N, C-alpha and C positions, 0 to 999 in steps of 0.2 A: 503495499500501501504506500509506504513512505516513496518508493520511486515514482509511483503513478500522482502522485502529491505534486514533488517535484517537478515531474514534466509539466502539469497542470500549472503551476505558478509560475516555470517559467513561461508558460507559451504566455499567462497573463499579463507577466511582464513586457513581452516582446508586444504585446497588444496596445497595453496603455502608450508606449514608447512613439505609435503611428501616428501621424498628423496628415492632413489633406495637404496636396500639393501648392503651393502658392499660385500656380500656375492655373490651376483648376478654379480656386478662389476667385481671385482675378475675372476671370473669364463667365462664372458664373453672377457677379456683381453686375458686369455688361447688360448680360441679362435679362436680368432682376430689373435694371433702371435704364431701359430702352423705351424712349418715348411713342415706340408703334404696340409697346404692350399689350395695350386693352384692344388692340385690333385683334379680335377670335381668329376670324377666318385666316389672316396671315400670319400668326404665331402662335397657333395652339399647338401645333406638329413641333415647333423649336422647341419649346415650355416640356411637352412630352419628353423628347429625346436629351433635353438635361436631367431631368428629373431621373429615369431611366438609367443615366450616365452614373449618377449619384450614387443612386441605390447600388447599380452591378460595382462601384469602387468599394463601399462601405460592406459591400455581401464578401466579395472579395478580402478585403482586408482581414473581415471577421470571421471567416468562413469557420473555423476552429472553436472559435468560442460557440458560436450557433450550433455548431453540432455536439459540443459537449452539451449544452444548455438544454438543447431536444434528449439528450439519453433519460436526463431524469426523469420519475414518477411523479406525475405532477397529484395533488390534489390530496394526500396524505399527512403532510406536515403535522395536524393537532392529533393524529395517533398514533406516528412516530415518536419512539424513544429517542435520546440523543443519540446512539450510536449507526441507528437506521437511517438518522438523517444525515450523517456524517456520510457514510454510503451512498445513502441514496445522492448527494451533494457531488461526491467524487465519481460518478454516475457508474456504480455497480449492480445499479436496478437494470433489468430489460422491461423495456415497453411491448408490450402487447395490444394494448388498443382493439379488443374483439367483443362482439356483442352478441345475445342471442338475447329476442324476445319472446314470450311465452305468447299463449291466443289471450289473455286476457288483458295481454296490453302490458305486462312487466317486462323491465329489461335490467339483464344480468350483463355488466360489461367485467371482462376482466384486464385489469389497465394495466397490470406489471406483477412481474415476479423478479425477486431475488434468491439465490440457490449458495449454499456452502455444504460442509460435509455434515453439519447435523440437521439442518431443515431446510423446505424450499417455502418461501414467503409469498400469500399470491395477496395482492393488492386489488381489489375489486368493488364495484359499486351497483347497487340494487335499487332502480328508480320504479316508482308507482306515479306515472303521470294521471291515475285516475282517483289518489286518494291517500292515506297515511300509508306510510311504506312498513310501518308498527304493524299491520295485519298483515301484512306478507307472512305467510310459514313455509319460511327458505331453509332449504337444507343442503349444506355442502357436502358431496357423497366421499369422494377420493377423485383423485389424480389416477387416470390408469393410462403405463407404459407399456412397452414391449416385452418386459421382463416383472412385469405383475403391477399392483394398483397399489397406492401410497397413499394410507389416509390420515385427515386432517385431525390436528392433536389439540389444537384451541385456537380462539381468535377473539380479536375486539374490534368492534367499530363506534361509530360515531353517527349521529343522524343528524341532518340539517335542518335548519330554523323553520322551515315550513315542513317539514315532515314528510317531504315526496319524496324524498333521498338518503341512504344510509351507506357510509364508505367502512369498506372491512379490508383489515389485516389479520388473513387466515396463515396456520401454521399445517404444514405438511410434514409429514417422514421424507426425509430427501429422494431424490432418484438414483438408480443406480449410474454410475459413469459412462458407461455405453450406452445410456438413456440419451435420445434426441428429440424426439415427438411425443409430446405427454396432449391426453384429453381429459380437460377436467369433467367432472359428473355432478351435477348438482338436479335438483326437483323444487318443485312447490305444492302445497298440498292448501287446496280451495275446497269449500263446500263437500269434502267429504272424497274428496278426487285428486290425485296424485298426477304431473305432468312432470316428464324429465326433459333437463336441457344437455346442451354439452357446449364446449369448446376447444378447440383443437388449438396447437402452437408449438411452433419447434423452438428447443431452447437452444440459447447462443454460449455456448460452451467457456466461450472466450470469458464470460462475465460468472461463470462459477469461480467461488472465491477460496473454495478445499478449506483450511483448516491452518490454525496457529502454534498449536499445542497438543499432541498428541499422546497419551501414554498410558500404558498397563501400572495400574499402582502397587495393587496386590498388599495392600496396609489393612489391620486389622483391631478394631477396639472391643475390649470384654466390659457389656455391662448387662449387670442383673440375669446371668447365666445365658446370656446372649451373644453371640460374635456378631459384631459391625463388619463387614467386608467391603472396604471399597475398592473396587474393582479396575475403574479407567476412567479417566479425564479426558474429555476429546472439547477441546475450545476452537471456534472458527471466529470468521469477523465480527456473524450476527450475536452466538451465543456461547455460552460455556456450561458443559453439561457434565456431571458425575452420575454415575450407575454403581451400583454394588448390590450387594443381599444381605439378609437376616436370616435364613436358611437355606442349605442346597438339597438338593432331594434326596439324600441319604438322611439326613434330619429331620424333616417332613415325616418320612416314614416312619423314623424312630418316635417322635413325636405322636403319632396315628397310634402307635403299639402300645406308647405309656401311657396314653390318655393326656399328656402334658404339651398340649400344644397352645402356641400362638398365634393371635390373630393381628391384624390391621395394624400392621408398626406406625407408630409415628415419630419421624426423624425430625428434629430440629440442626440443621446444618448451616452455618455460616462459612462462606469464602472468602478469604483475607486475602488483597493484594498490595502487596509491599505496605501490610499494617492496615489497611482501611477495607471496610468490609464491601465486597459486591452486589451491588442489588438482586435479589432472587427474585426468578420470573413465575414458578412454578414448581412445583413437585408431583410425585407420582409414586404408586406401588402396586404391583401384580403377584401372582401368584399363580405359577403353572408347572409341567415337568422338568423345568431346570431347576426350579426353588422358589423360593419369597425373593421377591427383587423390588428395590426400591431407583428411584433415579431426581434427582435434582438438578432445576434449571437457573441459570444466573444469567446475568450482562455481559458482556464480552469482556475479555479482559484485557488493562491498560498495554500501551505499548514499552513502555518505559519500566515492564517486569523485571523484579529485581528477586524479591521473596513473593512465595506463594504456598499458603497454606488451609488447611481444613478445620473448622472446630464447631465438634461434637458439644452442642448446647443442652440437649434432652436428650429423650428416648422414650417415649410410649407406647404400650399394646395394649391389647384382650389378652388375659391370660385364662387356662382352665385351672380352679380353683378346688374346687370341690373340699371344702370346709364347714365345720358348722361351729354357729355359735350359740354359746348356751345363755338363756336369757333369765334374770330373775327378775321379777317384777317388784321385787319391796329394796332394792338396793337402789344406791344413789350413783349416778353416773359413772361407769364404770367403759375401761378403755383397754383392746386387746390389738394383735398384730397380724394382720393375713398379706402375708407376702411382703412382708417390711412396711404394709401402712397400718397406722391407726384409723381403727374404727371406734370411735366414742358412742358405746348407746346412753342416750342421755336421759330418757325412760320408756315407761310401756302402759299400754291406757289401753284399757276394754270397753268399749262404748257399743250397748245395743248388738253383741254377738259379733264384733268386730275387735280385731286387735292393732293397734297403732304402735308402733315400732319408732321410736324418734332415734336418729344418730347423726353423728356429726365425723366428716372426712376433710381431707386436702380439699381443693376444688377442683384437682384433676382426675381425683379418684369418685369412677362410678361402677356401681355392681350393677352389670349388662345382664344379670341372669340368676335371681334369685327367688326363694321359696322359704314359707313358716313350716316349720314341723311342731304341730299341735298335736301333743301324744302320740306322735310318729305319723300323725298324718301329715302328706306333705298338700301345701295349698299354697295355690301361684298368688304374684302380687297384681293386687287390682289395681292400685294406682300410688304414685308417688303426689304430695303433696307439700306447701308449703317450702320451697325453696327459697332458705337465707342465706347471703354471706355475707361472712366479715374478714374483713379484713385487720389484719395483725401487726403489731406493731413491728415483729420483726421481717413484714413485707409478705406473710403467706398469707393466703385468703383460704377461710374454710367454707365447707357448705354444709349447712342441718338443716335437714329434711324428715318428713315423717313419710312411713312404708305404710300402707293400708292394707289389711287382708282379711277376708270374710271367713275370720272362723276364731275360734278361743279354743284355750285349752288349759290344763295344768302344768304342763314339762310341756316347755316353748324353746324352741330351737331356731337362729337363722342357718339358713342351708344355702351358705354363697357359692354357687357352681362357678358362674364367670364375673372377672372384673376386669375394668379399665383403669389404668395410673401412668402416669408421665415422671420420669426422674431427670432431676437436673445432673448434667455433668460438663466438665469443664477440660475437654480431651483434645488437644493438639494433634496434627500430622501433618509435617513438611512435604510439600510436592516439589522433586527435581524438576527445575525449568531448562535444564541445558539439553 
């Protein structure tokens, strides 16, 4: 990119130094001051020639500059982040400007794309000339190439003031390096009917930006009996992606056999470049035959990169627990630990044949599957009442709420099958940048 910037700056300086020849300026002044200028029949053709000459000279002198600005994707500055704006000004976007019109008049225009190793960004516009574009049920399906389909990952948009138009920036999985022709598949749903549309285009591979840093990490942080494996980093001009796993296929199988299962990991990770946090753009998790995986996306890395670190801030997940808490109707508030988390039973009330159990935990602790054992009869939770949050002097936030069960008994136990909680950590990993 630095080479491209240098080339553009040199060209700009060259253009700035250009001046109109003195001889041309003098001749134009003579034409404009000519006494017969108002005699349209005799002088109109001469004026036209003079104007055309000026336009030709200006176009010739500024052809490179006009070509450069013509390559920008226009009209999307308000929904581009700083990185995309900079890349767009450098001419790294590819203009497409192809449209498809549905039978009801809704027009979809693919204005342009950007592509690197991490993603394909599609800049598109939806216009409803007959009404509110928010009422258009539009679905961006996928990009179809010769080697398969590339699904959408996320999108953000902005609606116009008159609500007739909305502009979107959509993220898609990056196409294969050998793919050149793509077809964007999309559809709208109106009055229970679906109509499909397509826009085909050819990728300009000269605009593909590749990556700036790509490395296998193979780093592990142990938390709460779980190994968080940071597998790889792929930084490109548009975004930085960290990928990892919390369970491989063998660990998942072992969990199933032992009944000790981990659900829905929630990992908070900061990416620090030169000690400054890089803005996070999104995250996700999935489980398949290869294990339980996670992915975190951040803004592009700075050019003057000297130090790169991952900071594990917190880790949270839903766990299989299968523990019973004995309840004493007459005792004062009692606190027990389940999976290292404090659960305080504040009080127990019996009202009209129902049992109300009031408990306090940290804000992040949720009992996601819980029953009441009333004289060994398992009773499902009816509802949770009166969530009250309280911020302590040490900064921790607690949640006091009441669990309602439609049963009473002499011997009572809370049967906690699953619970979700988050633990704070302060672990760092240094990422090589050579």
